[in-house]
N, C-alpha and C positions, 0 to 999 in steps of 0.2 A: 612767273616761272612755271605755273601749272600748265599753261597753254603750250609751252615749249616741250615739257615732259610728255604731255598728251600727244603732241605731234610726233615725237620720237616713237611712242608706243604704236601710234597709227601706222607709221612708216614700217615698223617691224612687222606688224600684222600683214601689211601689204606685201612685204618681202617674203614672208613665210608662205603666203597663199599665192604668190606670183600674180598678183592682180595689178591693174593699171592705177595710175596716180589719181585719177579723178573718180574712181568707183567709190561707192559708199563704204565706209569702214565699219559701221555698226554691225552688219551681218558677219564680217570677218572676225570682229572681237567676240561676237556671240559664239561663232563656230569654234574659236580657240578657247572659249570659256575664260577670257581675260576680263577683269574688271577695270574700269577707267582709273586713272591716276588718283583722282580725288577720293574714290572709294578705297583704293589701295592704301592710301595714307590712313584712313579710318581703320582699315583692317589691321595695319601694323600697330597703331595705338592701342586697339582693343586686345591684340595678342599680348602686348606687354602688360596691359592691365590685368588680364587673366593670369599671367604668370606671377605678377605681384601678389594677387589675392590668394594664390595657391602655393606661395613660397618657392617659386622657381626662378625668380628674377634676382639680379644683383642687389646686395644690401642697400646701396645708396639710393635706390628707387623707392624702397619701402616707406620712407618718410614723406614722400610726395602725395600719398593717398591715405585717406582715413575713411572708415565706414560711417555711414549716416546713422546716428543714434539720437532719435527724438527724445525730448524730455519726458514725454508721457507715451503710453501705448497707443499706437496708431495702426491703421491698416497697412501702411507702408513700412512698418517696423521689420517685417520679415521678407521684404522684397529684394534683399541683397543690394541695396543702393549705396552709393558713395557720396560723401559730403563734398559739395561744390563751393570752394572758397569765393569770396567776393573779390573782384578785381576792378581797377580803375581804368586802365588803358585798353581801349577797344581794339587797337591795332595789334598790340603785342600780348596783352594779358590773356586773351582768349586762345592764343596759339600755344601757350605753355602747357606742358604735360599735366601739371597739377590742376589745370582748368579743363583742358580738352578731354582728358581721360574720364573724369566723372560725368561730364556732359554726355559723351557718347555712351558710356556704360549704363547710365540711368535710363536711356531711351531704348535699350535693347530689350527684346522680349525675355520673359523669365525662363522660358525653355532653353534659350541659348546661354543665358547666364549660369544656369544650373547644370551645365554640361559636366560630365564626370571626368573627361580627359581632355588634354590639349588638342588631340587629333579630332575628336568629335566637335569641340568648340570651333576649330578652324573650318571644318566642313560646313557646319550649320551657319557660321558667320559669313563665309564666302557665298553660300547660296542666298542668304538674305540680301547681302550687298549687290550681288549679281542681279537678282530679281528686281531690286529697287532701282538699279541703274538702267536696266533695259526694258523692263516690263511694267513700270508704273509711272 
């Protein structure tokens, strides 16, 4: 399904820029400052996670995430991490929000996690994902 969605995004970029069918789409996506579909999914998951941690999400989502609290004092105690539950099914388990959100959140840089507002978080996160998708 991701290939199809990416194809639609590529066609939209070509349509907006009035380019030909067989031209490379990467420069078009960069000029529009659009991130690929796979990165867009990560972006949305992390936005919902940020909202949950700052009390801006619907109440039914709060129970899906819990902060990481080690039994003893560790260096990671103050890194604003989330507990990642153990799952058995590789195909569906890793896709659930309660698994995907902590996995993505824990690998974010601390400067992005500690953003003061949702707007600054979105801006920093999109820049990170954009740079990761196109420049690394």
